[in-house]
N, C-alpha and C positions, 0 to 999 in steps of 0.2 A: 192250766185248764186247756183242753183241746176243744176246738170248735170244728164243725163241718158244714158243708153246703153242697147240695147236689142240684145239677141242672141237666136236662136232657132236651133233645130237639132233633130237627132234621136239617142237614146241611144243604148247600146249594146243588148238590148232586143227588139229593133224595135219600142219602144214607142217614140212618139214625146214629146219634152220638149220645154218650152219657159221660158227664164229667163229675167226679166226686172229689171235693177238696177237703183236706183235713189240715188244720194249722193250729199253732199255739203250743205252749209247753216249753218253748225255747229250743233252739237248735245249735247250742254252743259246741257240741261235739262234732268234729269234722268227719266222724265215722257214721253219723246218722244219715240215712238215705234221704236225699232231697230230690223231688220231682219238679222240674220246671217245664210246664206246658206252655208253648209259645204259639200264639195264633199269628197268621200272616195272610195277606191278601194277594201276594204276588204269584204269578204263574210259576210252576215248578221249573220251567226253562229259564227263568230270569236269574240274573246274577245274585240278587238279594236272597232268593230262596236257596240257591246253591251255597251261598255264604252261611245261611242259617244251618244247613246240614253240615257244613265244614265246622262251624262253631260247636255243634253237637258232638262231633267226633273228637274234637280237641279237648273240650272240657270234660267229657266223660273219661277220656284216657288220663288227663291230668289229675282228676280228682280220685283216681283209682276206683271209679264206678260209684262213688258216693253221691255224685250229682248226675241225674239222668234228665236229658232234654227230650221232650216229645214235641215235634213240630207239626203244626196243622197248616199246610199251605193252601193257596188258591181259594181263599174265602170259604174253607170247609166249615168254619164256625160262624159264617155270616159276614155281613159288611164290617168295615172298620169300626163304625160307631157301635154296632152290636157287640163286637169283640171287646171294645173298651168298657161296655156295660158289664160284660162277663168278668173282666179284670176288676172292675170296681166292686162287684159283688163278692169277689174272692173265688169265683168258680174257675177262673183261669188265672194262672200266675202272671203271665206276661203277654203282651201284644208287641210284635215287631213291625213298626211302621213309621210313617212320617210324624214327626213331633207336632206338626201343624194340626193333626187330628184333634189335639187337645184344645183347639179353639172352641169346641162346643162347650167347654167348661170356662174358658177365659180366652177371649179373642186376641189377647196379647200374644199368645203362642203362634198366631198366624204370621207374625213378623219373621219367622224362620224361613218362609218360602213365599211371601207376598210377591206377586209378579213384578219383575223389574226392580226389585229392591236389592237383593244380594247378587253380585255379578260373578260369583265363583263359588265352588265348594268350600273354599277356605273361609270366605265371608259368611256363608251359611253356618259353618261350624263355630265361627267366632260369636255369632248371635246366640246360637243354642247354648254355648258354654258361658255366656256373659252373666255377670252378677244380676242383671235385670231379669233375665229369664229364670235364673235360679231362684230369685225371689218369688216369681210366679209359681215355680215348681214346688217350693215349700208350702205356699198357700194352698196349692192344689192338693197336696198330700193331707194337709190338715182338714180341708173342707170336704174332699171327695175320696180320700183314701187311696189315691194312685199318684205315681210320679214317674218321670223318665230318669233312668239311671245311666244311660249311655247316649252318645251322639256321634254318628258316623255313618258308614256305608252309604255315602251320599250318592244318589242316583245320577244318571246322565241328565244334562239340562233338558227341560221340558219344551216340546214343540207343538205345533198345531197340525192336525190332519183333517182336511175339509173336502167337501164335495165340489168346490169351485176354487179357482185361483184367488189367493189373497196376497197382495203385495203392498197395499196401503191401508190406512185406518178406514178409509171409505169402503174398501172391499169387505171389511169385517162387520160393517154396520148391520145390526139386527140378525146376524147369523146365529142360529141356535147351536151352541156348543155344549157338549157334555163336559161337565166339570165335577170334581169331587164335591161332596156336601160339606165344604169348608168355607169359612168366611173369606179367607184371602182370595180364593179363586173366583168366588161369586162376585165380590166387590171389585176385584182387579179387572175382570172381563166386562163388567158393567161400565167401568171407566173407559175401556177401549171401544165401547159402542156395541159390543156383541150382546147376545141374549143368552147368558149362562144358564144352563139347565142341569141341575144335579141329577145324576143317574148312577145307580150302583155299578161298580166296576165290572162285575160279571154279567150285567145286563146291557152293557154299552154296545156290544156288537149287534145285538138284535135291534136296539134303538136306532142305530145308524142304518142298518139294512132296511128298516121299516120307514125311515124318514122322520122319525120322532125328533132326531137331532141331525144337523147337517155336517157335524164334525165333532172332534174331541181334541183334548190336549193331554199329552203325557210324554214321557221320554220314549225315544225311538225303540228301545228294547221291548217295552210293552205294546207300542203301536204295532210292532211286527208280530210278536209272539201271541198276541190276542187276535191277530188277523183282522184288525180294524181297517187295514189298507184295502181289504176286499170291498168295503163299502164307501170309501173315500179315496180319491186318487191324487190329492194335492197336499204335499208335505211342505209346511211353511217353517223355515228355520228362524225361530224367535229367541231361543235360549232364555225364556222368560222366567224360569225358576229353577233353583237347585234344591232338590228335595232331600233334606237330611233326615235320616231315620234313627231310631233308637229302640231300646227295650223300655216299654211303658209297663210298669209292674204294679201289683197290689202292694201297697205300702206296708200293711201288716205282715204279709209274707216276707217282704224284704227286710224289715226290721227284726224279724225272727231269726234271720240268718246270722251266723257268727261273722266277725270281721274277716277272717280268712276266707270264708265262703263268698262273701260279698266281693272281696278283691279278686277272687278267681273268676267270678261272673263278669266283672267289668274289664279286667285285664285281658281275658280271652277275647272279648268283643273288640278291644283295641288292637289286639294281634291280628284278628281276622280283618279289621279295617285296613291295615297295611296291605294285606293280600288283595283285598277288594279294590282298593284304589288303583293298584297296578293292573289288575284285570279289566277294570272299568274303562281305563284310558284307551283300550284297544277296540271298544265296542261301538262307538258312535258311527264311524264311517262304515263299519261292517253292516249295521242294520239299515243305514241309508241305502247302501248298495243293494241289499236284499229287496228292499221295497221298490227301488227303481227297476230291478229285474222283474217285478210283478206289475209294472206299468204305472208306477207312481211318478209324478213330476215334482221336482224340488223347486221351491220358490224362496227368495230372500227378501228381507224387508229393511227399512231404515229403522234400526233398533232404537236410535235416539228419539225418533218421532213417537214410537210406541211407548217408550219409557216416559216421555214427557206427559203423556195422557194419564199416566197412573201416579207417577212419583214427582213430588211428594204430596200433591193435593189430596189424594185419596186417604193417605195416612193422617194428614192434618184434620180432614173432615171427620174421619173415624174417631179421633181423639175428642173433637168438639162434640160429637154425638154420644160420647161416653162409652165407646166400644172397648177402650182400655184405659188404664190408669193415667191420669194427667202426668205429663213429663216422660212417659215410657218411650214414645217415639223419639223425643229429643235425645234420650240416652242412647238408643239404637243408632240414630243418625250420626251422633258424635263418634260412636264406636267404629262405624263403617268409614268415616271420613279420616280417621287417624291412620 
């Protein structure tokens, strides 16, 4: 039996969109046309958006045109949380973004990028691919009908961009920082003494210009491409999080694909990940230099001091408060220490 769902609306640019989803009936034949619409929040100039376009070109050629990818960049379909709701309803096949966005369903997913937890892209991927997170992933699919099927395209380490110098924890006290509406960032920056303030990605520039927030955190690629440096001139190198992304898909759509098609979707992601990591390694200093040329001052911090304010007390308290399953943090901590 085939099912359908339709949704329409207006994107962040005032353009109307209409998404019609049809699924069911099985897709065992590799010759049946498959459309994979992927939402994204990154600016089209960001490497993640470029990687998604590269993914589209590769998989469409490899599949002989039987798999078509339609990418919606730059929050065209709304915020990350809105797009996840579209995936959950079956209106959108996939969202490409940070796995930690799934913390709205289970805060355990926030451990993929909790500030000052993972110290490298490799550690972030280790957590995302762990049996602990896969257990959460299976429960997510059963309860909410979505799951992440890939983990990679890890963004540059995240930094702070603020309107005043920050070099110590005291300098950050009660500073209103724009953060994503994710448990990890809100609780992590509370522990650092800041006043984390969730603001939609595409609304952050205006919020900074109007003084609603005094700064923001993100990787330098977005800090530059979104022109947030025009509103805040102090870049603080914290390397506080490595943001691992993936395809978060509608599980019914995913299960309806044949094994060959599923393998093509994930293998192509991994192939692009190899290219992405090579390209990404060249970007950090490039974007720092571009912001310095625009009048931004770079500051360094004692990372051990900042990390000690968050790790591991915040994770232990979160578990005591029932934010994630008992023993989950111990599993992740053991994984990272091995």
